[in-house]
C-alpha angles and dihedrals in degrees: 000000000000108000092217088069092059107087104147137058091242093055089048092054091046091053091062094240113173122208117234133183116245092246091054089046091054092044096049094046091047090052090053092050092049091049091050092048091240123157106256099196107033119202097017110120130194096023098084094108101026123030101019096055089050091048091049090050090051091051091048088051090050091234132160105241138221116197107204119193148105122286119288096029097122095254095142091041091057090051092050092048089059085076087076089066093060126093113266093244138007128193119249131187106254113257095013117148092203102044093253116207104235090221095046108028119182108175128082089239094056096041092050093046094050092046090053100041104024113185090001091066106130118238134190132199124244118208119222091243088068093050098083125092125178134188128184108219111235130164091252095060111118135201087248090058097054104025108019146250142230112278107217093192091055090047091052094046094048092038091230134146119256086242091066113098091219090075093059120113103208121228129220098285099054089044087054092060110146089014140101108261119197125194109191122208093010096185089064089065111100114256093243090055091049088052089055088062094059100087094037090059096043112023105013094237121147117199117196126176094342100310126095123236115196105223114158092203118197106215137149104218120204118182127189125202140171116228089225089064092066091071108020112039108009145311143243106258112244099242090053092049087051091057095051107091102207132022112197124194116220126199145189123266110289098211140029094248092060092044090052091052091053094047093048091049098046105036114102106220129176112241090238091059092054091051100043102038123065112205117200116222090239089059091055091049091047092053092054092044089057088060091048089051091050091055090054098038119120088218095057124077104245093194091062092050131212110264124228084235087076094070091042096053092038090055090051090049091047094056091043089053091054091044093052091047091053092048092051092046094044096241116148093205133015144179121238115258129207089237087062087071088079084075092066093063093095089054091050097046091051095051106045130072112216128214119227094276090051091052089053091052092048128244095257092049091050091050092049091049091052089059090053092046090052091051090051093050095050097040095081091059091065108027139029116285116265110229119216090220127030134182119260113272090011112141122222134192090252102051094099092051093047090046090052090056091045088063094050108095096186099040127237120283131196109192119208096231100048116135114246095255092050092046091051094046090051091055093041088059088070093075096179088066090066091053092050093050091044092055102040104024104030094153095052114133115245092236091055096046097085093052089051092048091056088044089059092052092051091048093050089052091049089054090049093246089118133019120238123202124185114209132171097272100039146301130310124205121196140167103262093220104030096076090046093052094045088051090057 
């Protein structure tokens, strides 16, 4: 039977519809998905063997859930994806403020209406997309906001006492009956507001202005919290923690491949950028490695975390940097350059919290150094390791390149706005680079080779074999000793 044809309580009963709590609804639909080998949380990467199994166990246990983790770890996304485990539609008593189940009404409005109209009571159908409510916990949230308050205008119009539950204006939680209700950053909620949640979670009581309203609300609560909040801004009060069934720890991607999947999925690129800008694989790896370096950096506050949004916005900035360069130079298409990574610095400085030493260095300098650190980390995967100390007369794979720079009196400059052909000819002039790539990366695609050539120069500067100087128009590489000797 088509549910749209059921518009009265009598027709609903005749259809054989069975009421079900939201926790049972989630549990039953999850069981079906698991049996059918379906993906339960689509588009969440890196949690397949950690967070998602724990979340599924919590749903099977019919628990309220606290997702505990640093910012940018998909906590809210996981909560929103739980909507997919709800039934497509549920019946609601028409006009109800609290989504009354026609077969199990709880509000005065629904009880009175059903008593008066019986099987003719009108019902409507609520789609699962409307069964999600979210509140960001801030210090100014009041009990009236989330639970409700007496409405004096309603009391005056209906000529009722303030002790009558018909004068209540319900807050967000009662209005989210039979829904998923998310409170983000729970520790930021004042302790007295957290206390107001106790009975709702356990007994279903709502107390407003001194009198108790018995409302057995049917809600799936999902809380999110940052571990830092327990010590810096607030805490989850112990009795409330005790009433939350499962606390699940989230985490950042554990490898570059997973991080790349997330960035590719979440970055909002214009179609023209995808068509006109070629991005080497190494560039994508380097971008993610920068984020990994930030999470380990002594200049970045580890307690605050480095959000996955950093790599997403940095990738968008990176392509826009290449796009702008091509527009200025008059190139229709272009290949991403390592020097374009300077364009991600605004994305980095806006996403990391620095410790005192980092503030002294300066946010832009820290961001630039993270790019260099990422180059240094990845370099060993493609080329021989550069030793800090080497034996006298011992040859290395990089001697010819360093020697080439030793003979350049003016240094070697790569300007930001060079046209592609000029950029390529500048790098082609360093002939030892071709020999290095031919020996250690013989299968490298031609279109990736120039990015890798610049990658080698950055790596040599990180290992102090060359000096690198960033100036307003571009980057200069020099032999660190050649200019000193020629000066003598």
